[in-house]
N, C-alpha and C positions, 0 to 999 in steps of 0.2 A: 263701644262699652258693652252692648248686647252680645257681640261676637267673643269678646273676654270673658263674660259670664257664663256663656254657653260652654266654651272651652274648660272653664274652672269647674264647672258641674260634671261634664264628661269624665276629665281626668279623676275627679272624685268617686265618680261610680266605677272607673276601671280599678281604682286603688281598692275601692271595697269588694268589688268582684274577686280580685286576686287575693285578698285577705281571707275572703269567704271560702274560695277553693282550696286555698293552704290549710285551712282550718279543718275543712272537710277531709283531705288527705290525712291530716295527724289525726284526726278521729276515728277514721278507717284502719289505721295502724293499730296493732296491739301494744299494751303498756310494755310486754316484755315477750321477745321473740324466743322461741325454741329453736334447737339446731334444725328440727325438721321443718320449721316455717321458713326459717331462713333459706334453706335448700329450695324449698317450693317457689318462694320468690324469686330467687336466683335463676332457677330453670325457667321462669316465665319472663322474667324483666331483662336478663343478663345480654348484652349486646354481643357477646361471644357465642351463646347458643343459638341467637337469632341469624348471626353471620353463618355458623355451621349448617342451619337448617337451609339458607339460601343456597349453600353447594351442594345440598342433597337435590334440591329442585332443578338446579343446573346441571347435576348429573342425570337426572330423571329425563329431561329435555333432550339431553345430548343421546341417550339411548333410544327415545323415540325418532331422532333424526338418523341414527345408524339403521334402526329397522325399518325405517319408511325406504330407505334405498334398496330394500329387496323386492318391493311393489313396483307394479308400472307407474310410468310417470306420464301425465297427459299434459301438454301446453297448449295455449290459444295464441295465436300471433295475428296481428294486424299491421299493415304496412301501407304508407302512401309516398311515392316517389315521383319528384319532379326532374326529368331529364332535359339536357340542353338541345337535344334532338330526338326524333321519333325512334323508339326501339321496339323490337319484337317482344311483346309481353306474352303472345302465344306463338309458340313456334308453327311452320308450316307442318301440315298433317298428312297431304298428298300433293301431287303436282297441280291438281285442279282446286285445292283447298291452300291458297297461300296463308302466310302468317299475317298476324295482326299486329299493326304498328301504332304507338302513340307516346306521346312525350310526357303522360301522366299515366301511372301505373298504381291500381289499387288492388290489394291482396288480403285475403285472411285465410287462414288455415289452422287444423288441429293437428298437433304433432303427438304420437304415442310411441314410447320406448319400453320394452318389457325385457329386464335383464333375464338372460338364460344362463351364462357361465362368466364368472369373474375369477377364477382360480382360487375359490374359496376367501377371498377377500372382503367381500359383503358379510358374510356370515361370522367371520372371526372379528369384524369391527363390531358387529353387534355384541359378541360376546366381550369384547374389551370394554364397550360401554357398560354393559351389565357388571362387570366387575368394578367400574368406576361408580357405580351406585353403592355397591359394597364397600369399597374404599372411603367413599364420604360417609357414608352410615358409622363406620369404625371410628372415623376421625371425631366425628361429631360424639360418640360414646366417649372416647379419649378425652375431648373438650369437657365434657360434661363431668367425668371422673377427676380430671384434673381441677376443674373449679369446685367441685365438692370437697376436695383434698384441701385446697387454699382455704375455703370458707370454714372448713372444720378445725383447721389450725388456728385462723384468726378468731373464731368463736371460742375455741380453747384458751386462747391467749388472753381475751376479753375475761373469760371465766377467772384465771388466775390473777389478773390485775385486780380484779373485784375482791377477791379473797385478800389479796395483798393489802388493799386499801383498808380493809375492816383490821387487819393485823396492825398496820400502822396508827389507825385511830385509837385502837385499845392503848397502843404503846404511848402516843400522845396524851391520851386521857391520864395514863398512869404517872408520867414525867410532869405533867401539870399539877398532880395531888401531890407529888413528891417536891415539886417547887413550892407550894403552899406550906407543906410541913416545914421545909427547910427555912423558909422565910420567917416563921414561926421562932424555930430555933435560933435562927441569927438575931432576932430582936430580943429573945431572952438571954441572949449570950452564950448560949449552950454550943454554939458552932460558928465558925469562922465565915466570913463574907465570901472567901473564895469557894467554899462548898455550894454555895447558891450559884456561884457563876458557873460551876461545873454542871449543875443541873440545868441552867438555862442554854449551856451551850449543847448539850444533849438533846434538849427539848429542840431547840432550833434545827439540830440535824434531822430528828424523827419527823418535824412539820416539812423540811425540804424533801424528803422522802415521799411524804404523802402529796405535795404539790407536784413532784415529780410522776408519781404514780396516776394521779389525776390527769395529768397531760398526756399520759402515755395511754389512758383509758380513751381520752377523746380521739388520740390518732387511730387507736384499733378501732374504735366505732366508726370512723370515717372510712377505713379500708374495708370492714364488713359491709357498709353501705354501697361502697364501690363494687365489691365482688357480687352484692345481690343486685346491683342494677338500678339502686334508688337514691334518694337524696338522704345525707346524713340525718337531717331532721326527721326522717321517718322512722328511724330507729332510735327507740328512747331507751330501751334497756333488754336484756336478755335474760333467760333463767335456763337452767340444765346444771349437770354434774359432768365430771370427766367419766368416760366409758371404761368399764371393766375390761382388763385384758384376758380373754379367754386363752386356754391353751393351744399353742400352734405347732404343728408338725411341719419340720422342714422340707419332707418330700411332697406334701401336699402344696407346699408354697411353690416349688417349682412347676407343678402340674398346672398350677392356677396362672402363674406367670407367662405360660404358652398361651394362654387366652386373652392376653392384654390387648385393647383395642388397637394400641400403636402397632405392636407386633402383627396382629391379623391385618392390618392395613398393608404393612410393607409385605406380607406374604402375598397379599393380593395385587400389589404393585408389580411384584416379582413375575406374577402368572401372565398379568397384561403385558409386560416386557418381552416374555417368551412368546406369547401369541402376536406382538407385533413383528416378530422375526417373520413368521409364517405369512403375516399381511404383506410385507416387503418382498418376499421371495414369490408371492402370488402375481407380482408384476411380470414376471417371466412367462407366465401362461396367456392364453388368449383370451379375450373379453367377446362374448357372443350376446348379441341381443337382437330381438325382433323389433321391427320398426314399422310404423304406419303414418301417412300422411294424407290429410284430406282438407280441400279448401277450394278456393274461387279465385279468380284474377279478372279483372277488368281495366279497359283504358279510359280514355277522357270522357267525362259525363257518365262514368259507370256504364259505357255501351259495350257491347260484344262481351258480356261476362261468359266466363267458362270454367267449368269444374276441372279440378285438376286432382290427382290422387296417386299415391304409391305406396306400396308395402313390400316388405322384403326381410332379409337377415343380413345383419352386418358382423363381420369378425375382424377384430383387430389384433395384431401381435407385435410386439417390439422386435425388430431385428438389430436395431443398435442405437444406444443411447450413449455412448462415451463411457461406461462403466458406471453410470448413476444408480442403476438398479444394485449392482454389486456392492456399491459404496454404501446405499443405504442398508442393505443386508447387515453388513460389518459393523455400521453405526448401531443398529438394533441390537445386534449380539454383544456388543460393547455395554450398551445399556442394561441389556438382561444381565449380565455378568456384574456389573455395578448395583444394580437392584439386589441381587442373590448376596453381594457381600455387604450391603446395608442392611439386610435382613439378620444375617448372621451376626453382625456387629449389635444390632438392637437385642439379638436374643442373648448375647454375652454380657451386653450393659444391663439387660433385665435381670440374670443371675446375679451380677453384682450388686445391684440395687437390692435385691431380696436379701444377700448376705449381709449387705451394710445395714438394712432395715432390722432385720433379726439381731444383729450385734447391739445395735442402738437401744432395741427392745431390751435385751438382757441388761446392758449397762443400765439403762435408766429405771428398770425395776430393782436393781441393787442399789442405786442411788437413793431413790424413794425410800427404801426399807431403812437405810441409814439416816436419811433426812427425818423420818419418825423420830426415831431414837433420839436425835439430837435435839428436836423441838420438846420431847418430854424432859430430857436433862436439862435443857436450857430454863425451862419454866419452874423446875425443881429448885435449881441454882437461884434463880431469881428471888424465889421465896423464901430460901435460907439467908441469902445476903439482904433482902429488905428488912427480915426478922432481927437479923445480927446489927443492923444499922439502927434500927428502932429501940433495941435494948442496950445500945451503946458498944457492943461487942465487936461491930465492924466498922467500916468508913463509907463515906458516900461514893468514894471510887469504886469501891467494889462492888456496890450496888448499881451504880452507872454503867460498869462493865458487862454486869450480869444483863442488865435490860439490854444493852447492845447486843450481846450475845444471841439472847432472845430473838429480837428482831431479825438477826442475821439468820438465824436457824429457821425462823418462819418463812423469811424469804427465799431460801434453799429449798423448804419443803415443797413451796407452791411451784417454784420453778422445776423441782423434779416430778411433781405432779404433770405440769405441762410438758416436759419432755417425754415421760411416758406416752402422753396421749398424742402427741407429735410422732413419736417412734412409731404407734400403732397405726397411726394414719398414713405415715410414710410405707409401712409395710403392706397396707391394704391398696396404696397407690401402685406399688411397685409389683403385686399381685394380680391387678386389675379387679380386685374384690371391694373396692370402696363403696361403702353405702351408709346408711343413716342408722346409727344405734342408740341416739339418744332423743 
């Protein structure tokens, strides 16, 4: 019984601490995130960014490995050998100084190797590793820009849905007032029951649009939290406006596109591939190194220990390898050509993305202008139809159609706002100039 009571108390304490930590996290989050704050949290919390940072760290380590191959290498060795018969562990040094034999051999030595010439392979491997650091840095920058673009689009979608929800709420309120007025007219016998049914059907449709928008807001908020790398409960609300569109010059867009992080990364990959051709070709040249070896050998019981050392120059050159080196060179040449084509493809794709983004931006700006006029016209039409219905000069059908037209015009307007903001974000993504403007 005592054990069960202790377990219950422990579980209760754990539950209380969990609720306390969740409450503290929620209290630490702002009531409404701005776009700047969303991006700041994402850059700190997103697994995508952290993964890219680890790639940079790995590239730095590879650079130090390649650079270390240029320096002398010193190794310490120790060995113990047990033989089935006595062997000469120290050879004879003269006719009157015989070899020393033992079935146990102890030895230790220090081995030094200093590279002198490797056909340029070592220095080129350092250059390739240094380029890899730049590649990973560019990839991280591209990941950051891609994340910021996706987060900005999601943030703007959230803004659109919030404004759309306000419009639907106003429409529902107006239809509820219309329903009450129609109920009074039905009771007084001034209009038919079918008129009330029409209003209720229209009201149910607007309520459904409101519910649909609420659910879309929840999904968008979840997506925003995912991109930020936090829990959905940490994002309560957002605040901001759609970014204004500044004047864009097409010539400048193409210049910006050339500095996109993904294109820079492919450019550096191409340079890496070019240097690897020289590394493979370097295997045809001799490798020269200085070596030194110093140590001791001893027999059974560590008796008759003797100092041994050697120093000299070692040169190695490949005479025949069945065409392996030639095949490696051809392979690296093919990979270089492939990298060059991938770079050319990325540049062509980048230009296409810039052109498409500019086209989408022009289309969105025109559609937004039309949507603004449609909203003004629909509001005025609704005002006229409601006035006509109240004075008996119009029908409830005309009023409901005008209400529906206004809801559609408002939905189209907010969609056009989002499309313009999305087109602007895609333009910045395609030119590598994505940043925080809100």
